[in-house]
C-alpha positions as CSV (number, residue, x, y, z in Angstrom):
1,M,-14.2,-8.3,96.8
2,K,-12.2,-5.2,95.9
3,Q,-14.3,-1.8,96.1
4,S,-13.7,1.1,93.7
5,K,-13.5,4.4,95.0
6,P,-16.6,6.4,93.9
7,P,-16.0,9.5,92.1
8,A,-15.7,12.8,93.9
9,A,-19.4,13.9,93.2
10,H,-20.8,10.8,94.7
11,Q,-18.7,11.3,97.9
12,Q,-19.6,14.8,98.3
13,F,-23.4,14.3,97.7
14,V,-23.4,11.4,100.4
15,R,-21.7,14.0,102.9
16,R,-24.3,16.5,102.2
17,F,-27.2,14.1,102.3
18,P,-26.2,11.2,104.7
19,K,-29.9,10.3,105.1
20,L,-30.2,9.7,101.5
21,A,-27.0,7.8,101.4
22,Q,-28.2,5.4,104.1
23,A,-31.5,4.9,102.3
24,W,-29.5,4.1,99.1
25,E,-27.5,1.3,101.1
26,L,-30.5,-0.2,102.1
27,V,-31.9,-0.4,98.6
28,N,-28.6,-2.0,97.6
29,E,-28.7,-4.3,100.7
30,E,-32.2,-5.3,99.8
31,G,-31.1,-6.0,95.9
32,A,-28.2,-7.9,96.6
33,A,-30.2,-10.6,99.2
34,G,-30.9,-13.4,96.8
35,P,-29.7,-16.5,94.8
36,L,-27.6,-14.5,92.5
37,D,-23.8,-14.2,93.1
38,A,-21.8,-11.1,92.9
39,R,-20.7,-11.3,89.4
40,T,-24.1,-12.0,88.1
41,Q,-25.7,-8.9,90.0
42,R,-22.9,-7.0,88.5
43,L,-23.7,-8.2,85.0
44,A,-27.5,-7.3,85.6
45,K,-26.9,-4.0,86.9
46,L,-24.6,-3.3,83.9
47,A,-27.5,-4.6,81.8
48,I,-30.0,-2.3,83.2
49,A,-27.7,0.8,82.9
50,V,-27.2,-0.1,79.2
51,G,-31.0,-0.4,78.6
52,A,-31.9,2.5,80.0
53,M,-29.0,4.4,78.4
54,R,-27.7,5.9,81.7
55,E,-24.1,7.2,81.0
56,G,-23.0,7.6,84.7
57,A,-24.7,4.4,85.8
58,V,-22.9,2.2,83.0
59,H,-19.5,3.7,84.4
60,S,-20.4,2.7,87.7
61,A,-21.6,-0.3,86.8
62,V,-18.2,-1.2,84.9
63,R,-15.9,0.0,87.9
64,K,-18.1,-2.6,90.3
65,A,-18.3,-5.2,87.5
66,R,-14.4,-5.2,87.3
67,D,-14.2,-5.3,91.2
68,A,-16.3,-8.4,91.0
69,S,-13.7,-9.8,88.4
70,V,-16.2,-9.6,85.6
71,S,-13.7,-9.4,82.3
72,I,-14.4,-6.6,79.4
73,G,-15.3,-9.4,77.5
74,E,-18.4,-10.4,79.6
75,M,-19.1,-6.7,79.5
76,E,-19.0,-6.3,75.8
77,Q,-21.3,-9.2,75.5
78,V,-24.0,-7.5,77.6
79,V,-23.8,-5.0,74.6
80,A,-24.0,-7.1,72.2
81,L,-27.3,-8.9,73.7
82,A,-28.6,-5.3,74.2
83,A,-27.9,-4.3,70.5
84,S,-31.3,-5.6,69.1
85,T,-33.1,-3.9,71.7
86,I,-31.3,-0.4,72.3
87,G,-30.4,-0.2,68.4
88,F,-27.1,0.3,66.8
89,P,-26.3,3.9,67.8
90,S,-27.1,3.2,71.3
91,S,-24.9,-0.1,71.2
92,V,-21.8,2.0,70.1
93,A,-22.4,5.0,72.7
94,V,-22.6,2.3,75.6
95,W,-19.8,0.3,74.2
96,S,-17.8,3.6,74.3
97,W,-18.6,4.3,77.8
98,I,-17.7,0.7,78.9
99,R,-14.1,1.1,77.0
100,E,-13.6,4.6,78.7
101,E,-14.2,3.3,82.1
102,A,-12.3,0.0,81.3
103,G,-9.0,2.1,80.6
104,P,-6.7,2.6,77.6
105,K,-5.2,-0.8,77.7
106,V,-8.3,-2.2,76.5
107,L,-9.0,0.1,73.7
């Protein structure tokens, strides 16, 4: 699976705090250990970021989902599913974050 390059701020942070980076890797490894395939894990992570209204996490989840061959349509369905829980204004916001990260060709 292709891996997107993390943003510069992330790279600088892990250089400054290498033990935190190691701990974060352990958390991610443990979360990935289980029956869900990579695509499903990426959609779940996107859904969690959407529900928490974490813009940075949505951007990251979109990059990683695209690396796992998740389509924009599948990501948009996550927003549609979340709409009844997070509300219309929040749905529009997270949809715009997904579209920003996906690039101009999908707008």
